[in-house]
C-alpha positions as a printed NumPy array, in Angstrom:
array([[  0.   ,   0.   ,   0.   ],
       [  1.307,   3.434,  -0.935],
       [  2.15 ,   5.938,   1.788],
       [  1.084,   8.761,  -0.571],
       [ -2.232,  10.59 ,  -0.382],
       [ -4.185,   9.407,  -3.462],
       [ -4.638,  12.919,  -4.868],
       [ -3.759,  11.854,  -8.413],
       [ -5.343,   9.288, -10.718],
       [ -1.974,   7.868, -11.69 ],
       [ -1.338,   5.895, -14.86 ],
       [  0.276,   2.474, -14.535],
       [  3.479,   3.789, -16.066],
       [  6.732,   4.733, -14.354],
       [  9.074,   6.922, -16.427],
       [ 12.752,   6.464, -15.623],
       [ 14.541,   8.451, -18.33 ],
       [ 13.883,  10.809, -21.181],
       [ 15.452,  12.815, -23.963],
       [ 13.73 ,  15.502, -25.993],
       [ 10.191,  14.349, -26.775],
       [ 10.9  ,  10.739, -25.793],
       [ 10.185,   9.099, -22.448],
       [ 11.304,   5.616, -21.372],
       [  9.443,   3.636, -18.706],
       [ 10.711,   1.163, -16.122],
       [ 10.114,  -1.786, -18.466],
       [ 12.182,  -0.217, -21.243],
       [  9.261,   0.928, -23.442],
       [  9.76 ,   4.255, -25.254],
       [  6.878,   6.716, -25.576],
       [  6.403,   9.877, -27.584],
       [  5.593,  12.369, -24.844],
       [  2.957,  14.962, -25.782],
       [  2.23 ,  15.654, -22.121],
       [  5.635,  17.222, -21.434],
       [  4.985,  17.356, -17.697],
       [  1.706,  19.21 , -18.453],
       [  3.292,  21.906, -20.632],
       [  6.382,  22.086, -18.406],
       [  9.249,  20.47 , -20.332],
       [  9.067,  22.935, -23.211],
       [ 12.68 ,  22.196, -24.131],
       [ 12.133,  18.47 , -23.749],
       [ 13.522,  16.026, -21.245],
       [ 17.132,  16.419, -20.145],
       [ 17.942,  19.378, -22.368],
       [ 21.754,  19.438, -22.338],
       [ 22.189,  23.192, -21.812],
       [ 19.63 ,  23.387, -19.018],
       [ 21.113,  20.293, -17.38 ],
       [ 24.609,  21.728, -17.604],
       [ 23.562,  25.072, -16.109],
       [ 21.937,  23.375, -13.133],
       [ 24.897,  21.018, -12.62 ],
       [ 27.315,  23.939, -12.551],
       [ 25.147,  25.835, -10.085],
       [ 24.81 ,  22.777,  -7.828],
       [ 28.584,  22.758,  -7.437],
       [ 28.603,  26.456,  -6.536],
       [ 25.587,  27.447,  -4.443],
       [ 22.07 ,  26.026,  -4.096],
       [ 20.32 ,  28.414,  -1.775],
       [ 20.968,  31.455,   0.377],
       [ 18.028,  33.785,   1.055],
       [ 16.344,  36.725,  -0.583],
       [ 18.012,  38.845,   2.063],
       [ 21.07 ,  38.697,  -0.212],
       [ 21.81 ,  39.978,  -3.697],
       [ 21.311,  37.162,  -6.205],
       [ 22.857,  37.944,  -9.571],
       [ 21.047,  35.113, -11.35 ],
       [ 17.679,  36.623, -10.338],
       [ 18.591,  39.984, -11.807],
       [ 19.634,  38.315, -15.055],
       [ 16.411,  36.317, -15.352],
       [ 14.249,  39.311, -14.462],
       [ 15.972,  41.474, -17.062],
       [ 15.359,  38.913, -19.805],
       [ 11.687,  38.549, -18.859],
       [ 11.117,  42.303, -18.804],
       [ 13.175,  42.959, -21.943],
       [ 10.972,  40.523, -23.861],
       [  7.611,  41.656, -22.454],
       [  5.658,  44.822, -21.663],
       [  6.244,  44.328, -17.918],
       [  8.878,  46.018, -15.755],
       [  9.316,  44.13 , -12.48 ],
       [  9.467,  40.444, -11.481],
       [  8.725,  38.52 ,  -8.288],
       [ 10.036,  34.927,  -8.261],
       [  8.298,  32.092,  -6.424],
       [  7.985,  28.32 ,  -6.802],
       [  4.868,  27.56 ,  -8.862],
       [  2.037,  28.908, -10.97 ],
       [ -0.36 ,  28.864,  -8.033],
       [  2.082,  30.952,  -5.988],
       [  2.502,  33.38 ,  -8.888],
       [ -1.267,  33.781,  -9.103],
       [ -1.492,  34.284,  -5.334],
       [  1.049,  37.087,  -5.661],
       [ -0.934,  38.617,  -8.517],
       [ -4.163,  38.561,  -6.506],
       [ -2.466,  40.131,  -3.491],
       [ -0.771,  42.827,  -5.564],
       [ -3.988,  43.741,  -7.407],
       [ -5.938,  44.086,  -4.155],
       [ -3.234,  46.138,  -2.482],
       [ -2.531,  48.41 ,  -5.443],
       [ -6.181,  49.25 ,  -6.123],
       [ -7.543,  49.202,  -2.583],
       [-10.401,  47.091,  -3.967],
       [-11.188,  43.41 ,  -3.52 ],
       [-13.498,  42.368,  -6.346],
       [-11.816,  40.355,  -9.103],
       [-13.51 ,  38.999, -12.211],
       [-12.477,  35.668, -13.702],
       [-14.156,  33.192, -16.037],
       [-16.094,  29.963, -16.129],
       [-13.848,  26.969, -16.933],
       [-10.733,  28.905, -15.951],
       [ -7.974,  27.326, -13.886],
       [ -5.532,  29.32 , -11.76 ],
       [ -4.32 ,  26.893,  -9.091],
       [ -5.28 ,  25.002,  -5.939],
       [ -4.333,  27.295,  -3.076],
       [ -7.308,  29.04 ,  -1.461],
       [ -6.717,  32.287,  -3.35 ],
       [ -5.955,  30.795,  -6.754],
       [ -8.756,  28.249,  -6.297],
       [-11.137,  31.125,  -5.601],
       [-10.091,  32.614,  -8.935],
       [-10.769,  29.314, -10.701],
       [-14.191,  29.138, -12.345],
       [-14.753,  25.391, -11.943],
       [-17.019,  24.071,  -9.184],
       [-15.326,  20.647,  -9.197],
       [-12.132,  22.323,  -7.966],
       [-14.027,  24.059,  -5.141],
       [-15.994,  21.11 ,  -3.797],
       [-15.535,  20.262,  -0.132],
       [-13.365,  23.221,   0.878],
       [-15.972,  25.516,   2.36 ],
       [-16.074,  29.293,   1.817],
       [-13.529,  30.665,  -0.615],
       [-12.504,  34.291,  -1.108],
       [-15.887,  35.927,  -1.482],
       [-15.219,  38.72 ,  -3.935],
       [-14.572,  36.695,  -7.066],
       [-17.193,  36.738,  -9.804],
       [-17.129,  34.282, -12.723],
       [-18.188,  35.388, -16.195],
       [-18.745,  33.413, -19.405],
       [-15.519,  33.28 , -21.414],
       [-15.413,  35.126, -24.755],
       [-18.69 ,  36.93 , -23.981],
       [-18.107,  40.643, -24.597],
       [-21.561,  41.735, -23.415],
       [-21.282,  39.896, -20.112],
       [-17.865,  41.461, -19.58 ],
       [-19.114,  44.975, -20.285],
       [-22.062,  44.5  , -17.93 ],
       [-19.916,  43.175, -15.067],
       [-17.11 ,  45.743, -14.963],
       [-17.611,  48.817, -12.819],
       [-15.629,  51.091, -10.517],
       [-15.573,  48.43 ,  -7.763],
       [-13.555,  45.929,  -9.792],
       [ -9.901,  45.665,  -8.804],
       [ -8.832,  43.409, -11.666],
       [ -9.834,  41.013, -14.395],
       [ -7.928,  37.713, -14.309],
       [ -7.93 ,  35.693, -17.512],
       [ -6.128,  33.065, -19.584],
       [ -5.493,  33.869, -23.244],
       [ -6.094,  30.174, -23.902],
       [ -8.025,  28.248, -21.281],
       [ -5.872,  25.15 , -20.86 ],
       [ -7.576,  22.956, -18.274],
       [-10.891,  24.381, -19.445],
       [-10.69 ,  22.802, -22.901],
       [ -7.859,  24.485, -24.864],
       [-10.168,  27.367, -25.759],
       [ -8.457,  30.429, -27.284],
       [ -9.642,  33.938, -26.612],
       [-11.326,  35.66 , -29.546],
       [ -9.819,  38.903, -30.799],
       [-13.142,  40.663, -30.182],
       [-13.014,  39.593, -26.533],
       [ -9.398,  40.753, -26.221],
       [-10.401,  44.139, -27.64 ],
       [-13.241,  44.376, -25.124],
       [-10.859,  43.526, -22.269],
       [ -8.624,  46.388, -23.319],
       [-11.596,  48.739, -23.595],
       [-13.173,  48.006, -20.206],
       [ -9.927,  47.992, -18.233],
       [ -9.002,  51.398, -19.663],
       [-12.507,  52.772, -19.115],
       [-12.842,  51.663, -15.493],
       [ -9.207,  51.76 , -14.403],
       [ -9.052,  48.134, -13.271],
       [ -5.994,  45.955, -13.689],
       [ -5.607,  43.249, -16.319],
       [ -3.992,  40.059, -15.004],
       [ -3.128,  37.438, -17.613],
       [ -2.351,  33.928, -16.402],
       [  0.409,  32.67 , -18.712],
       [  1.335,  29.683, -16.554],
       [  0.516,  27.203, -19.332],
       [  0.656,  29.472, -22.395],
       [  3.94 ,  31.191, -21.567],
       [  7.598,  30.556, -22.408],
       [  7.015,  29.886, -26.097],
       [  4.17 ,  27.365, -25.916],
       [  1.983,  29.265, -28.418],
       [  4.75 ,  30.568, -30.686],
       [  5.516,  33.819, -28.853],
       [  7.233,  34.132, -25.485],
       [  3.847,  35.036, -23.993],
       [  0.487,  34.452, -25.644],
       [ -0.887,  37.933, -24.86 ],
       [  1.474,  39.29 , -27.529],
       [ -0.718,  37.77 , -30.25 ],
       [ -3.761,  39.798, -29.171],
       [ -2.424,  43.333, -28.888],
       [ -2.922,  43.347, -25.116],
       [ -0.781,  45.185, -22.586],
       [ -1.467,  43.516, -19.222],
       [ -0.612,  45.104, -15.885],
       [  0.36 ,  41.719, -14.444],
       [  1.196,  38.344, -15.927],
       [  2.063,  35.079, -14.22 ],
       [  4.401,  32.359, -15.472],
       [  5.671,  28.982, -14.292],
       [  5.593,  25.51 , -15.945],
       [  7.95 ,  25.97 , -18.925],
       [  9.947,  28.669, -17.146],
       [ 12.251,  26.118, -15.499],
       [ 11.722,  23.198, -17.902],
       [ 10.774,  21.059, -14.9  ],
       [ 12.655,  22.82 , -12.144],
       [  9.997,  24.201,  -9.734],
       [  9.787,  27.951, -10.333],
       [  7.172,  30.606, -10.893],
       [  7.161,  34.318, -11.598],
       [  4.787,  37.25 , -11.37 ],
       [  5.582,  40.156, -13.662],
       [  4.101,  43.614, -13.148],
       [  4.258,  47.092, -14.611],
       [  6.288,  49.862, -13.049],
       [  3.28 ,  51.648, -11.545],
       [  2.741,  48.671,  -9.207],
       [  6.212,  48.826,  -7.656],
       [  5.234,  50.975,  -4.622],
       [  2.783,  48.302,  -3.472],
       [  5.297,  45.437,  -3.291],
       [  8.013,  46.812,  -1.049],
       [ 10.105,  45.092,   1.63 ],
       [  7.936,  42.935,   3.883],
       [  4.828,  43.079,   1.688],
       [  5.294,  39.619,   0.163],
       [  7.926,  36.916,   0.122],
       [  9.013,  33.373,  -0.653],
       [ 11.723,  31.441,   1.186],
       [ 12.784,  29.401,  -1.83 ],
       [ 11.571,  31.691,  -4.613],
       [ 14.29 ,  32.677,  -7.052],
       [ 17.086,  30.704,  -5.413],
       [ 20.294,  30.305,  -7.442],
       [ 19.508,  26.75 ,  -8.531],
       [ 16.092,  27.683,  -9.922],
       [ 17.527,  30.76 , -11.604],
       [ 20.224,  28.71 , -13.309],
       [ 17.476,  26.666, -14.949],
       [ 15.43 ,  29.761, -15.859],
       [ 18.333,  31.607, -17.441],
       [ 19.294,  28.589, -19.523],
       [ 15.673,  28.107, -20.65 ],
       [ 15.152,  31.747, -21.588],
       [ 18.388,  31.869, -23.549],
       [ 17.262,  28.907, -25.655],
       [ 13.733,  30.205, -26.178],
       [ 14.468,  33.826, -27.088],
       [ 17.774,  33.55 , -28.949],
       [ 17.686,  30.27 , -30.88 ],
       [ 14.854,  30.912, -33.401],
       [ 12.702,  28.457, -31.481],
       [  9.557,  30.596, -31.51 ],
       [  9.231,  30.753, -35.301],
       [  9.744,  27.013, -35.397],
       [  6.917,  26.507, -32.897],
       [  4.563,  28.584, -35.056],
       [  5.391,  26.542, -38.156],
       [  5.084,  23.195, -36.404],
       [  1.84 ,  24.164, -34.71 ],
       [  0.305,  25.43 , -37.925],
       [  1.136,  22.164, -39.683],
       [ -0.317,  19.971, -36.916],
       [ -3.498,  22.034, -36.56 ],
       [ -4.086,  22.133, -40.322],
       [ -3.506,  18.371, -40.617],
       [ -5.98 ,  17.678, -37.834],
       [ -8.556,  20.134, -39.185],
       [ -8.401,  18.46 , -42.601],
       [ -8.811,  15.076, -40.93 ],
       [-11.701,  16.312, -38.779],
       [-13.73 ,  17.1  , -41.902],
       [-13.85 ,  13.37 , -42.597],
       [-14.435,  12.329, -38.993],
       [-17.863,  12.988, -37.502],
       [-16.582,  12.284, -33.981],
       [-14.424,  15.443, -33.977],
       [-16.312,  18.618, -33.081],
       [-13.425,  21.06 , -33.405],
       [ -9.644,  21.343, -33.541],
       [ -8.296,  24.477, -31.867],
       [ -5.238,  26.013, -30.262],
       [ -2.13 ,  28.045, -31.007],
       [  1.441,  26.917, -31.541],
       [  2.008,  23.605, -29.784],
       [ -0.979,  23.887, -27.45 ],
       [ -3.652,  21.949, -29.32 ],
       [ -7.083,  20.651, -28.372],
       [ -9.336,  18.18 , -30.193],
       [-12.931,  18.376, -28.996],
       [-14.827,  15.093, -29.328],
       [-18.52 ,  14.213, -29.257],
       [-17.881,  11.518, -26.668],
       [-15.623,  11.098, -23.652],
       [-11.952,  11.518, -24.515],
       [-10.639,   9.113, -21.838],
       [-10.824,   5.984, -24.058],
       [ -8.867,   7.819, -26.749],
       [ -6.183,   8.852, -24.259],
       [ -5.821,   5.217, -23.181],
       [ -5.758,   3.977, -26.78 ],
       [ -3.055,   6.467, -27.72 ],
       [ -1.017,   5.343, -24.739],
       [ -1.22 ,   1.823, -26.153],
       [  0.155,   3.313, -29.395],
       [  3.061,   4.74 , -27.339],
       [  1.811,   8.324, -27.605],
       [  1.146,  10.158, -24.328],
       [ -1.523,  12.883, -24.395],
       [ -3.87 ,  14.522, -21.879],
       [ -7.499,  15.481, -21.53 ],
       [ -8.72 ,  19.041, -21.003],
       [-12.167,  18.456, -19.572],
       [-14.201,  15.339, -20.359],
       [-14.369,  15.655, -24.153],
       [-11.12 ,  17.305, -25.251],
       [ -7.816,  15.663, -26.16 ],
       [ -4.904,  17.959, -25.33 ],
       [ -1.587,  17.783, -27.188],
       [  1.367,  19.537, -25.509],
       [  4.563,  18.3  , -27.165],
       [  7.938,  19.728, -26.191],
       [  8.735,  22.719, -28.385],
       [ 11.84 ,  20.877, -29.611],
       [  9.77 ,  18.007, -31.029],
       [ 10.984,  16.984, -34.49 ],
       [  8.89 ,  17.083, -37.65 ],
       [  9.132,  13.303, -37.878],
       [  7.823,  12.917, -34.333],
       [  4.919,  15.245, -35.106],
       [  4.058,  13.188, -38.19 ],
       [  4.187,  10.017, -36.101],
       [  1.884,  11.529, -33.483],
       [ -0.647,  12.855, -35.996],
       [ -0.78 ,   9.442, -37.657],
       [ -1.411,   7.779, -34.297],
       [ -4.225,  10.227, -33.532],
       [ -5.826,   9.579, -36.908],
       [ -5.609,   5.815, -36.475],
       [ -7.201,   5.899, -33.038],
       [-10.079,   8.082, -34.192],
       [-10.696,   5.676, -37.048],
       [-11.165,   2.868, -34.518],
       [-14.957,   3.05 , -34.27 ],
       [-15.176,   0.809, -31.189],
       [-13.733,   3.596, -29.036],
       [-16.067,   6.356, -30.089],
       [-19.219,   5.139, -28.362],
       [-17.683,   4.157, -25.041]])
């Protein structure tokens, strides 16, 4: 009997090694990994430059405290701000922690407490980030959450206009709802977000935990919508598997996060920053982002063409290498069947297959994966289960 709390529905598969988009289990079977640690290993498993950076830092210094100057933090923060519209960075350990920091900063900076988020959103599992999450299944059993969150329908401009007033501190939103079904924001909705935040003076918080660090073909997904958020949050791909998160904010928010106002014992320690700096160097300087756009466009177009011949597929959607396939029936049997074909994928809600390959996936591996997806959909016995 396991001594672990059973908080995860674990697959009967134990990975022991990996390289790039490949994962090897304890019985020696190799899988094509389109889970990537749930959009975490953007540079693939055991990326040599990230590994080397962490190894070198291990031999030098793991951890001190944020009471000290940490050069690696300054370097990472400069890269993140140079390649975004944000000016300041707070480092922590996860996406949930980054979203907690964003919620705290928005409330303190505005002096208001009401925050709008969206049905089917996902922002984390701490009390604050769970309160921001618009999914009742995440809330069940935990009693009262933070009371001043209001959930709106996603991509509904009229509902957004009606809900925003002078009492709203911030709007918290994902540019693509990941856990909520790989649903991209419409441009019309993005334009309305810009309009209402400017009109009412509330902050715009964009959760880039899953979409950030190149996943959609730009460093951050907000760039593709002409938005200029006050705060963004990042994690997952930021450390390529090393636990790290970041909240980025604009200059005007600096007075509200001064010494003693927020903190993290482990956030931004030298070991985490070694991973972050190596990741960012690869993503922003090695032409990776254009490659992601090309690869994603090819996969999405291939699957859209296939969907026209397959009644089971409702829609193919996504950006870059964050791709969802909405099905008429439950997606779980398809996930299991693809695992039998040595392709690992996820669900995003009950009816959506989610493909999150490492950004370094090869064209041949993408072709192999698309062929496996097509073959499984053609297997009619799975579609009515």
